[in-house]
TORZA-316099 format. One record per residue: residue in one letter; y, z, x of N, C-alpha, C in turn. Coordinates in steps of 0.001 Angstrom, whole numbers, padded with zeros to 6 digits, always signed. Layout:
BEGIN
AYZXYZXYZX
...
END
This chain:
BEGIN
X+072292-023767-021364+073189-022718-020869+072962-021395-021588
X+072657-021481-022887+072443-020249-023667+071318-019421-023076
X+070166-020041-022837+069007-019285-022367+069213-018768-020951
X+070129-019368-020206+070400-018898-018852+071344-017705-018837
X+072257-017640-019808+073294-016607-019801+072996-015469-020775
X+072459-015768-021941+072311-014779-023014+071541-013520-022620
X+070443-013608-021853+069686-012372-021572+070418-011389-020667
X+071400-011838-019897+071987-010996-018857+072667-009730-019398
X+073583-009818-020380+074218-008575-020849+073234-007606-021485
X+072239-008121-022189+071263-007238-022832+070337-006595-021799
X+069987-007353-020768+069179-006781-019689+069956-005700-018945
X+071253-005924-018757+072091-004917-018089+072152-003632-018913
X+072360-003761-020227+072392-002585-021095+071046-001865-021097
X+069968-002639-021018+068638-002040-020966+068454-001230-019690
X+068928-001767-018567+068851-001026-017306+069622+000289-017401
X+070834+000230-017961+071652+001442-018107+070924+002463-018986
X+070336+001994-020096+069619+002904-020986+068444+003576-020302
X+067659+002818-019559+066503+003386-018864+066936+004351-017763
X+067988+003979-017036+068493+004870-015982+068997+006177-016582
X+069638+006092-017754+070162+007307-018394+069018+008215-018847
X+067934+007635-019334+066763+008440-019697+066198+009150-018468
X+066033+008397-017375+065497+008988-016148+066406+010105-015646
X+067708+009867-015679+068670+010878-015244+068557+012140-016096
X+068450+011964-017413+068345+013114-018309+067074+013914-018046
X+065968+013224-017841+064704+013912-017576+064744+014603-016218
X+065331+013924-015228+065357+014480-013876+066181+015759-013812
X+067279+015839-014555+068110+017037-014534+067392+018240-015139
X+066350+017970-015923+065561+019061-016521+064116+018981-016036
X+063945+018607-014765+062609+018296-014258+061682+019505-014228
X+062231+020724-014177+061359+021898-014167+060673+022117-015504
X+061191+021493-016550+060573+021580-017871+059814+020306-018213
X+059555+019472-017223+058929+018185-017469+057473+018355-017888
X+057117+017683-018996+055753+017697-019483+055173+016296-019523
X+054055+016143-020187+053387+014849-020262+054284+013826-020950
X+054920+014231-022038+055805+013322-022781+056905+012766-021883
X+057550+013652-021125+058636+013205-020249+058113+012293-019140
X+056932+012589-018610+056401+011745-017534+056005+010365-018050
X+055521+010287-019278+055233+008969-019861+056528+008180-020021
X+057588+008837-020486+058879+008161-020619+059443+007745-019262
X+059191+008546-018228+059611+008157-016882+058919+006868-016449
X+057607+006801-016691+056869+005587-016357+057364+004397-017153
X+057557+004592-018457+058041+003513-019319+059413+003028-018865
X+060306+003957-018553+061663+003584-018147+061660+002898-016785
X+060807+003359-015875+060721+002736-014552+060251+001291-014664
X+059231+001068-015462+058726-000299-015648+059760-001164-016371
X+060495-000559-017289+061519-001343-017988+062644-001749-017047
X+062996-000896-016092+064031-001257-015129+063594-002468-014315
X+062320-002484-013898+061811-003642-013150+061901-004911-013997
X+061504-004789-015279+061563-005943-016165+063004-006388-016388
X+063900-005435-016638+065294-005777-016929+065968-006441-015733
X+065668-005956-014536+066245-006581-013338+065776-008024-013196
X+064471-008237-013424+063933-009598-013301+064514-010521-014364
X+064637-010018-015606+065203-010838-016685+066691-011085-016455
X+067395-010082-015925+068823-010241-015645+069068-011402-014681
X+068172-011589-013732+068320-012693-012780+068244-014049-013484
X+067530-014113-014609+067489-015334-015404+067014-016548-014633
X+067812-017596-014659+067439-018851-013995+067826-018892-012520
X+068515-017896-012027+068940-017913-010621+067780-018093-009635
X+066651-017387-009797+065580-017529-008802+064811-018852-008895
X+065004-019623-009959+064303-020908-010083+064761-021828-008953
X+063832-022561-008333+064204-023421-007199+065383-024334-007514
X+066312-024371-006599+067510-025186-006759+067142-026660-006906
X+067808-027313-007834+067541-028719-008074+066494-028979-009142
X+065954-027914-009740+064988-028114-010826+065680-028820-011981
X+065108-029894-012491+065785-030686-013529+065958-029910-014835
X+067169-029986-015391+067443-029393-016691+067621-027891-016699
X+067704-027255-015541+067829-025793-015468+069238-025440-015003
X+069983-024756-015863+071356-024358-015562+071360-023163-014608
X+072151-023215-013561+072344-022154-012562+071101-021894-011707
X+070166-022814-011632+069020-022646-010739+069507-022655-009298
X+069214-021569-008555+069775-021436-007202+068770-020912-006196
X+067501-020780-006578+066546-020100-005725+065637-021018-004949
X+064527-020428-004527+063495-021129-003773+062141-020812-004395
X+061102-021361-003821+059759-021036-004311+059459-019548-004130
X+059966-018959-003051+059719-017540-002793+060414-016657-003829
X+061685-016955-004141+062396-016150-005144+061770-016339-006525
X+061274-017535-006796+060625-017798-008071+059356-016968-008207
X+058559-016901-007146+057334-016108-007180+057636-014619-007315
X+058715-014166-006653+059084-012752-006742+059486-012380-008164
X+060295-013235-008797+060691-012961-010171+059487-012988-011105
X+058622-013979-010939+057426-014052-011767+056553-012825-011626
X+056459-012288-010392+055675-011083-010139+056187-009917-010979
X+057501-009698-010971+058055-008538-011689+058062-008755-013201
X+058178-009990-013649+058077-010224-015094+056637-009994-015566
X+055673-010368-014754+054288-010047-015103+054075-008536-015102
X+054739-007827-014189+054658-006364-014171+055169-005758-015475
X+056042-006499-016182+056624-005957-017407+055595-005740-018506
X+054393-006285-018356+053344-005990-019329+053068-004491-019360
X+053417-003816-018267+053250-002366-018227+054124-001635-019217
X+055306-002199-019565+056154-001539-020556+055474-001507-021920
X+054821-002615-022277+054099-002649-023554+052933-001670-023535
X+052210-001617-022423+051066-000709-022335+051521+000753-022307
X+052664+001024-021690+053201+002390-021717+053598+002791-023144
X+054116+001838-023915+054403+002126-025321+053134+002488-026070
X+052056+001783-025786+050781+002098-026423+050311+003485-026026
X+050474+003837-024744+050061+005170-024273+050917+006267-024904
X+052200+005972-025145+053058+006943-025824+052573+007178-027252
X+052128+006115-027919+051577+006253-029263+050287+007081-029244
X+049458+006844-028234+048225+007633-028096+048559+009102-027875
X+049589+009364-027071+050021+010749-026847+050395+011423-028159
X+051142+010725-029004+051537+011310-030287+050317+011568-031174
X+049329+010693-031144+048108+010918-031924+047398+012178-031440
X+047293+012347-030126+046632+013526-029571+047345+014815-029978
X+048674+014769-029980+049446+015981-030271+049543+016251-031768
X+049815+015208-032560+050047+015408-033993+048746+015441-034773
X+047908+014442-034585+046689+014347-035387+045606+015307-034921
X+045397+015374-033610+044322+016205-033080+044783+017606-032715
X+046093+017824-032690+046614+019161-032421+046402+019627-030988
X+046337+018692-030040+046110+019078-028652+047320+019816-028087
X+047028+020799-027253+048079+021517-026533+048405+020772-025239
X+049479+021208-024592+049930+020534-023379+048848+020510-022299
X+048146+021639-022115+047131+021687-021057+045974+020742-021357
X+045698+020489-022637+044632+019554-022989+045052+018105-022716
X+046315+017789-023048+046802+016429-022820+046863+016135-021325
X+047157+017163-020514+047233+016963-019067+045907+016477-018495
X+044810+016832-019127+043498+016416-018627+043307+014908-018700
X+043916+014281-019704+043781+012817-019846+045030+012082-019392
X+046027+012816-018914+047277+012177-018494+047079+011095-017439
X+046217+011293-016433+046042+010203-015448+045670+008869-016090
X+044882+008901-017158+044502+007659-017839+045716+007029-018503
X+046601+007860-019063+047787+007349-019741+048728+006623-018786
X+048633+006931-017498+049437+006223-016494+048646+005116-015808
X+047367+005348-015606+046556+004376-014870+046426+003057-015622
X+046292+003118-016949+046120+001890-017735+047326+000965-017594
X+048545+001421-017886+049690+000487-017758+050038+000155-016315
X+050088+001169-015455+050497+000916-014070+049443+000104-013328
X+048195+000489-013487+047123-000196-012780+046951-001634-013223
X+046919-001868-014538+046704-003230-015024+047879-004141-014678
X+049114-003655-014876+050272-004516-014613+050342-004906-013138
X+050107-003956-012253+050178-004265-010825+049027-005181-010402
X+047818-004874-010850+046656-005687-010464+046782-007115-010984
X+047248-007280-012214+047383-008626-012776+048487-009405-012076
X+049600-008730-011738+050689-009417-011040+050232-009892-009661
X+049464-009056-008964+048949-009432-007648+047953-010586-007784
X+047092-010525-008792+046085-011564-008979+046740-012928-009256
X+047766-012939-010111+048454-014200-010413+049150-014736-009169
X+049734-013837-008366+050373-014273-007129+049346-014856-006162
X+048178-014219-006100+047135-014721-005209+046651-016109-005623
X+046707-016392-006926+046308-017719-007412+047455-018731-007357
X+048644-018274-006910+049823-019137-006791+050144-019818-008127
X+050256-018983-009171+050472-019500-010519+051863-019210-011072
X+052761-018684-010262+054131-018462-010723+054944-019738-010531
X+055679-020123-011593+056432-021375-011537+057587-021325-012528
X+058402-022347-012544+059528-022484-013459+059032-022499-014900
X+059595-021571-015722+059230-021513-017143+060457-021643-018035
X+061474-022349-017566+062714-022653-018294+063630-021426-018386
X+063151-020336-019031+063974-019132-019151+064103-018416-017814
X+063015-018370-017086+062908-017701-015797+061611-018145-015158
X+061273-017615-014026+059986-017927-013408+058919-016995-013954
X+057790-017588-014276+056689-016820-014857+055414-017611-014596
X+054308-017208-015210+053057-017946-015066+053277-019383-015546
X+052816-020332-014781+053045-021743-015089+052614-022089-016513
X+053428-022837-017252+053067-023211-018626+051775-024009-018717
X+051364-024591-017616+050136-025390-017635+048881-024527-017740
X+049015-023238-017460+047852-022338-017486+047974-021376-018667
X+047776-021894-019866+047913-021067-021070+046883-019955-021146
X+045673-020232-020694+044614-019218-020767+044951-018009-019896
X+045567-018244-018738+045959-017126-017878+047078-016319-018524
X+048051-016993-019132+049108-016279-019851+048542-015379-020945
X+047615-015922-021702+047011-015148-022782+046206-013982-022240
X+045488-014218-021145+044586-013193-020634+045271-012006-020001
X+046368-012248-019277+046981-011146-018526+048338-010718-019069
X+048892-011454-020053+050210-011074-020567+050207-010885-022085
X+050109-011979-022820+050228-011861-024279+049046-011111-024889
X+047858-011313-024390+046695-010588-024911+046863-009083-024798
X+047172-008550-023598+047415-007107-023488+048580-006606-024327
X+049646-007431-024448+050785-007007-025266+050375-006892-026732
X+049632-007855-027220+049191-007793-028616+048206-006648-028829
X+047388-006368-027836+046487-005212-027931+047297-003914-027984
X+048382-003857-027201+049249-002678-027222+049949-002541-028572
X+050401-003665-029141+051015-003628-030470+050026-003140-031518
X+048780-003599-031424+047750-003158-032372+047477-001670-032208
X+047423-001199-030956+047194+000227-030706+048321+001073-031277
X+049560+000644-031053+050709+001383-031575+050713+001384-033100
X+050343+000252-033714+050322+000161-035179+049263+001091-035769
X+048069+001034-035213+046988+001901-035700+047355+003367-035509
X+047956+003688-034375+048353+005069-034108+049377+005557-035123
X+050360+004712-035435+051387+005126-036385+050840+005260-037799
X+049897+004396-038177+049255+004531-039489+048518+005863-039560
X+047802+006198-038490+047068+007468-038458+048018+008659-038502
X+049117+008584-037739+050074+009689-037702+050758+009873-039059
X+051235+008770-039637+051923+008863-040931+050963+009316-042030
X+049715+008817-041992+048729+009245-042978+048440+010726-042878
X+048289+011208-041656+048048+012638-041460+049234+013473-041926
X+050442+012971-041659+051636+013713-042067+051757+013767-043586
X+051453+012666-044267+051515+012645-045730+050516+013629-046333
X+049309+013656-045796+048294+014600-046286+048744+016044-046066
X+049326+016312-044908+049787+017666-044625+050919+018068-045562
X+051818+017132-045867+052910+017434-046801+052374+017752-048191
X+051350+017010-048619+050751+017277-049933+050129+018668-049976
X+049443+019037-048898+048847+020375-048847+049928+021450-048880
X+051033+021187-048160+052120+022163-048127+052765+022318-049493
X+053024+021191-050181+053619+021267-051525+052676+021973-052501
X+051391+021710-052375+050422+022358-053262+050405+023857-053021
X+050465+024260-051745+050466+025683-051416+051736+026354-051934
X+052879+025697-051747+054139+026286-052200+054188+026385-053721
X+053618+025385-054414+053574+025435-055872+052717+026596-056353
X+051555+026789-055726+050682+027898-056123+051313+029242-055801
X+052091+029274-054703+052774+030526-054353+053839+030872-055383
X+054561+029857-055899+055580+030127-056917+054941+030645-058206
X+053794+030074-058561+053105+030542-059764+052678+031989-059597
X+052140+032326-058429+051696+033697-058182+052873+034662-058206
X+053996+034202-057700+055172+035070-057679+055685+035329-059092
X+055655+034301-059940+056118+034472-061310+055220+035429-062085
X+053938+035393-061751+052994+036256-062458+053014+037682-061938
X+053628+037861-060769+053635+039191-060174+054555+040121-060958
X+054165+041357-061063+054952+042347-061784+055951+043046-060882
X+055776+042879-059590+056645+043579-058652+057478+042548-057910
X+058767+042765-057890+059681+041854-057189+060209+042553-055946
X+060008+041922-054776+060460+042492-053517+061448+041538-052867
X+062458+042100-052155+063425+041227-051495+062778+040332-050438
X+061808+040860-049729+061183+040105-048650+059684+040352-048718
X+058952+039444-049266+057502+039562-049372+056842+038726-048305
X+055575+039024-048043+054828+038245-047061+054673+036812-047533
X+054580+036607-048862+054443+035255-049389+055675+034419-049124
X+056876+035015-049322+058099+034258-049062+058255+033962-047587
X+057854+034894-046743+057918+034657-045297+057001+033516-044903
X+055820+033473-045493+054887+032382-045198+055455+031046-045654
X+056140+031056-046811+056727+029809-047300+057812+029306-046365
X+058616+030232-045836+059653+029820-044901+059056+029265-043621
X+058004+029934-043129+057339+029433-041931+056741+028064-042180
X+056153+027880-043361+055557+026593-043700+056616+025513-043784
X+057788+025863-044368+058873+024895-044482+059419+024513-043106
X+059545+025513-042207+060029+025236-040856+059062+024349-040093
X+057763+024639-040211+056743+023833-039539+056753+022413-040061
X+056905+022274-041389+056946+020947-041997+058141+020159-041488
X+059308+020816-041374+060499+020147-040893+060329+019695-039442
X+059761+020557-038588+059551+020197-037189+058568+019051-037067
X+057504+019099-037859+056512+018027-037826+057115+016708-038258
X+057965+016743-039265+058602+015524-039747+059496+014917-038676
X+060196+015755-037903+061052+015256-036835+060231+014575-035748
X+059095+015166-035396+058240+014577-034368+057680+013239-034843
X+057236+013186-036093+056703+011942-036649+057793+010867-036682
X+059001+011239-037091+060101+010272-037131+060395+009718-035746
X+060348+010594-034739+060604+010145-033376+059533+009154-032928
X+058278+009439-033249+057187+008530-032892+057345+007179-033575
X+057731+007189-034840+057907+005936-035580+059042+005106-034984
X+060131+005761-034591+061259+005023-034014+060889+004391-032674
X+060067+005067-031881+059622+004468-030619+058799+003200-030886
X+057958+003244-031913+057156+002064-032248+058044+000940-032766
X+059051+001283-033551+059976+000249-034041+060720-000427-032892
X+061129+000348-031898+061787-000259-030730+060817-001153-029981
X+059558-000767-029937+058516-001591-029315+058370-002915-030053
X+058335-002845-031376+058228-004064-032189+059439-004972-031986
X+060644-004403-032008+061848-005216-031864+061873-005943-030518
X+061302-005294-029508+061298-005907-028178+060337-007075-028086
X+059144-006930-028660+058073-007903-028392+057716-008798-029563
X+058302-008597-030732+057921-009427-031874+058410-010871-031696
X+059590-011059-031137+060119-012420-030985+059466-013185-029829
X+059177-012551-028692+058365-013265-027701+056995-013670-028250
X+056404-012797-029062+055103-013125-029654+055241-014286-030639
X+056289-014246-031439+056547-015320-032392+056724-016651-031652
X+057498-016623-030563+057716-017840-029778+056408-018382-029232
X+055568-017480-028727+054305-017922-028144+053377-018512-029197
X+053283-017862-030355+052426-018371-031425+052920-019727-031908
X+054246-019878-032016+054813-021159-032443+054473-022266-031451
X+054522-021954-030167+054152-022940-029155+052678-023321-029260
X+051826-022337-029545+050397-022605-029648+050067-023433-030891
X+050756-023174-031999+050428-023823-033273+051110-025188-033387
X+052415-025214-033082+053195-026434-033314+053482-027228-032038
X+053241-026634-030897+053530-027322-029647+054970-027248-029219
X+055824-026627-030036+057237-026469-029711+057767-025225-030410
X+058991-024824-030032+059592-023612-030588+061005-023917-031049
X+061392-023532-032286+062771-023755-032736+063754-022949-031903
X+064983-023455-031812+065973-022820-030941+066286-021390-031372
X+066383-021133-032677+066754-019791-033124+065695-018765-032715
X+064428-019207-032621+063381-018307-032152+063586-017955-030683
X+063922-018958-029876+064187-018716-028460+065428-017851-028292
X+066437-018082-029148+067664-017281-029072+067375-015809-029338
X+066578-015519-030366+066207-014133-030664+065349-013549-029546
X+064502-014381-028970+063684-013972-027833+064583-013497-026682
X+065581-014297-026331+066435-013962-025191+067311-012741-025462
X+067572-012428-026731+068405-011266-027076+067588-009986-027097
X+066437-010006-027767+065698-008770-028015+064718-008403-026903
X+064151-009393-026231+063162-009095-025200+063707-008203-024085
X+064953-008398-023625+065455-007531-022546+065912-006154-023001
X+065829-005823-024292+066491-004633-024835+065609-003386-024924
X+064423-003401-024352+063516-002264-024483+064159-000960-024027
X+064799-000964-022868+065417+000257-022359+066549+000755-023233
X+067342-000165-023775+068436+000220-024667+067889+000866-025934
X+066868+000259-026532+066276+000819-027742+065661+002196-027469
X+064940+002324-026355+064320+003605-026019+065368+004686-025786
X+066488+004295-025168+067570+005259-024938+068131+005769-026259
X+068323+004867-027214+068825+005261-028529+067863+006218-029224
X+066561+005951-029102+065565+006818-029739+065492+008163-029024
X+065524+008132-027693+065374+009361-026903+066493+010361-027198
X+067736+009861-027283+068873+010761-027502+069188+010972-028979
X+068461+010301-029857+068700+010428-031291+068633+011879-031783
X+067602+012675-031437+067566+014065-031933+068751+014887-031476
X+069202+014643-030261+070345+015398-029739+071610+015087-030528
X+071826+013814-030837+073019+013415-031594+072956+013984-033015
X+071782+013904-033637+071627+014437-034994+071908+015929-035021
X+071378+016647-034050+071587+018100-034000+073063+018428-033808
X+073733+017642-032966+075157+017897-032748+075957+017657-034023
X+075637+016603-034761+076367+016315-035995+076087+017356-037074
X+074887+017944-037056+074602+019025-037996+075475+020237-037717
X+075717+020500-036430+076571+021626-036060+078060+021312-036214
X+078414+020021-036058+079814+019603-036118+079947+018422-037079
X+079858+018659-038371+079897+017553-039346+081236+016832-039394
X+082265+017396-038785+083584+016771-038855+083721+015593-037885
X+082824+015470-036907+082946+014395-035919+082209+013158-036406
X+082664+011987-035940+081975+010757-036296+080844+010492-035303
X+080098+009408-035521+078905+009154-034727+079247+008872-033274
X+080347+008154-033018+080722+007845-031640+081137+009101-030878
X+081873+009982-031544+082255+011241-030908+081025+012101-030635
X+080074+012093-031571+078853+012878-031391+078045+012359-030205
X+077957+011030-030069+077234+010448-028937+077908+010830-027623
X+079232+010721-027584+079958+011025-026352+079799+012489-025959
X+079950+013388-026920+079934+014813-026611+078522+015341-026352
X+077532+014844-027110+076180+015400-026989+075354+014746-025905
X+075659+013488-025578+074856+012767-024578+075574+012730-023243
X+076784+012177-023205+077487+012000-021935+078019+013326-021405
X+078804+014028-022219+079368+015298-021761+078282+016335-021536
X+077259+016328-022382+076177+017285-022235+075416+017050-020935
X+075221+015772-020569+074534+015463-019316+075338+015969-018126
X+076675+015863-018204+077510+016356-017125+077416+017871-017002
X+077372+018572-018152+077222+020020-018110+075879+020405-017515
X+074834+019624-017847+073510+019911-017307+073491+019728-015797
X+074157+018662-015295+074242+018437-013857+074938+019606-013169
X+076040+020082-013767+076763+021201-013186+075913+022457-013168
X+075162+022678-014267+074287+023845-014325+073198+023761-013264
X+072630+022556-013080+071585+022375-012075+072139+022631-010676
X+073374+022191-010435+073994+022408-009126+074203+023890-008874
X+074653+024620-009898+074865+026057-009731+073550+026764-009438
X+072492+026360-010126+071183+026981-009901+070702+026703-008482
X+070919+025457-008003+070506+025105-006645+071253+025947-005619
X+072572+026174-005849+073359+026990-004935+072870+028423-004917
X+072517+028953-006087+072000+030319-006159+070695+030418-005385
X+069845+029389-005527+068575+029398-004800+068797+029422-003289
X+069760+028605-002819+070006+028548-001384+070555+029860-000850
X+071276+030599-001703+071874+031855-001272+070986+033065-001507
X+069819+032854-002085+068966+033982-002449+067973+034339-001362
X+067954+033558-000245+067055+033843+000879+065608+033983+000447
X+065197+033042-000362+063782+033014-000731+063445+033796-001971
X+064405+034494-002577+064099+035251-003778+063901+034323-004955
X+063154+034758-005944+062842+033942-007114+064016+033931-008073
X+064364+032747-008546+065453+032602-009501+064877+032109-010809
X+065071+032848-011887+064588+032443-013193+065655+031632-013887
X+065229+030776-014790+066173+029961-015537+066976+030807-016498
X+068259+030568-016491+069125+031305-017394+069150+030692-018766
X+069734+031431-019713+069758+030945-021079+070638+029725-021261
X+071522+029453-020277+072409+028309-020424+071745+027002-020053
X+070594+027063-019379+069916+025838-018982+069285+025164-020188
X+069473+023867-020289+068944+023121-021420+067494+022811-021172
X+066619+023220-022051+065190+023049-021841+064520+022184-022895
X+065310+021671-023806+064722+020819-024839+065542+019550-024930
X+064851+018389-025047+065569+017124-025025+066510+016966-026196
X+066265+017707-027268+067123+017578-028429+068199+018654-028466
X+068232+019531-027428+069227+020594-027423+070585+020034-027049
X+071606+020741-027429+072974+020316-027137+073640+021366-026270
END
């Protein structure tokens, strides 16, 4: 009963989180860049996965022995298995998000440069997940897998080839990317501290004291750049952590089955809790900068008030602003309408 019921509330929360991300991006669609489009793809694939996981044992053919709430047919079982196989795209989209951060942080690519490779960042997860799901369906390999319908347990090599193998490759890609990003950030911080230290020495040796020197201005610019870079790196690391939390327990369960031939119950329990939570974790990471910024401006509020005011109320204000802009456009008889200063153009803005 646990494995049949436990995933449902977490899958529902994941769907809400992914839908909220899509809604937030859509309301600011005129400012949409590569980063936002990758998150749109990730959230879309997560919704498909969360819906399939939410169904749980319902699509399993009715009368299957030992399966609680099995109410489906062979057709519903194959449909659920198809969309769960599609969920490999969420892991691959996480890997592509890590690659995006490497291109921007480590290589210093501008938006127009990243756009040149953007089709690849979508083609890899979307293309592979869809092609593999169709291929497994064509081989008629979807069957009862206790938790839900998936690739038949009798075909371990197929599971490894089209599901766990790509997921582990995505985890490795995300890990390597984060090591590269954090290493680059540490080196940059050392260079910045060394520069600031040498600037202080030069200032002490100077015979002339000015209220505003070019050296102090450079130090402030360097400090601001360092702070912005640190925020971007932190955001990238949190996305990888949410990726790990989602897939580490399914991987643990699979390895345990391969090594010992069975899986302890607590491993399956953690699997059913964390595996459906990708959208919820991504939502927390996506809105994290906005909440932090709001609390910096309003230190008197607690975290729940900050979340409500900066995420929920702010989204409503953005919707109202978008509606007003649309009305102005309709009344302008074709004239060009520029974005006003009240329009929110940054995901971390409040």
